[in-house]
N, C-alpha and C positions, 0 to 999 in steps of 0.2 A: 812782797819782799820789804823791807823796809831796812833804808840806811839813814844813819842818821850821819849827818858830818859838822862842820866846824867852818862858820862860813870866814873865809882868813879875808879876802880884798875887804870887810867892814872894819879890819882893825886899826887901820891907818886914820880911815876919817873919824872912828871915835877917838884914838889916840888927838887929835888934833883938838876934835870937839874938845876934851878932858884939859885939856892942855891951857885953854881959851878961858876955862871956866875954871882952870888955878891961877891966869895969871889975874883975874876979874876977882881973888877970894873965894872963891866959890866952891871948898873942900871937898865940902858935903854934894855937892850938884855933880863934881868932877867925880866922886868916887862911884854915883849911880849912873853916869854914863862910858864908865871903862869896866862896872861889874855888868847895865846889860849887855855891853859886846861883848866881855868872855862867857856869859852865861846863854845867848843867843844859839840853837843849835835848827840845823835845816833840816827837815825829815823829810825824804822821801820816799812813796811807796807804791809800789809797783807791784799788779795783780797780772799773774800770768794765769792761763784760762791750764791749766791741769793738765785734761784729755787730750789737748795739742798737743802741750808738751811730752807728756808721753807717748803721743805719736810718733812725735820728733825724736826720740830717743828710740823707738821700737823699727824705725825705717834708720837710724842710725848702725843700728848693729845689723838687721838682715844684709845692709849694704858689704859691712866688714867678710860678711858669713863666704865664703867659696862655695857653693851651690853647684858644687859637681856630681855627686852620692848623692845618692835618692835620702840616706836623715837630712843632712843641711839642707836641702832642696825642704824636706817638708817640715824643717825651723822655717827656713828664710818664708816660709808659706803662711806658717803659723804666724811668725811679726808681722808680715804682711796684714795679715786677717784681723788680727787684734787693732790693729795701727787704725787701718778700716773701719773701725768699729769705735775707736779711742776717737774721731773724728764723726762719726754718726751720733755720739753721747754730746758730744761737745754742740754739736747743730742744736741738737734736742735741749740741749741746757739752758742754750737761745747765746753762747759767742760766736760773734758777728754777725748776731741778727739772721739769721738765713740768709746769709753770702752766699754769691752763686759760685765762688769759690772752692768751697765743698763740694759741692758737683764734680767741679776741675780734676782735686784733686783724687776725689772716689776712681775718674775714669784714669788716670795717673798708676794709681794702686792697682787698678786692673791689667790696666796694657804690663806694668814690674811682672805681675804673676803671671802673667801669659806668657813674658818673655822666660821665668824662670820655669817652667813647666814645660817648653819646649828647648830647653837646655840653650837661649839664646842670651848674645853680650847686652847686660840689663845696664851695667854701670852707667851710663849716661842716662840712661831714663833712670837712676835712684837719684843722679848727683841733682836732673832738676827738678825729682819732687823733692828731697831734699832743699833746696833755696827756694821753690816755691812754697811750700810747710814752711820755713824760716819767716821767712816775708809775711806773710797769713799769722801766724803769730804775733810777731813785732807791729803787725798792723791790729788785731785785737785784744792786744794786753795795754792796761790804762797806766798811766802817771799820775800822783797828785805830789805837791807840794808844801810843804809848812814851814812857817818861821817859828 
């Protein structure tokens, strides 16, 4: 994700510098100072591992389903299987560099699948997994900034 923004905090300093240059009868240098400030952009790039993002979406979707009947239960289990696969793919692609948390996330998914199969209340397990995965995604994402 690339975000471009205007660094508004630099404008007052640039305007003061241009005013000083104008007082010194340096019109061209004042123009350059203002143009430079107006043409400056901050570009932030964030890299989010898509397999982890997909797993997060699948777990959120599985969490909203009511797995009381067999069709819904199969759908939830399918979403959990796919989320587990996405995490395996993320690990194989090197996101998180073989982080020990992959093992914990997959263990949590297995616990939820067992709970769903046994018709247990799995919302608490889903919430814990969702938070773990969100924190893991934030940790494995990288940001860079350029001016």
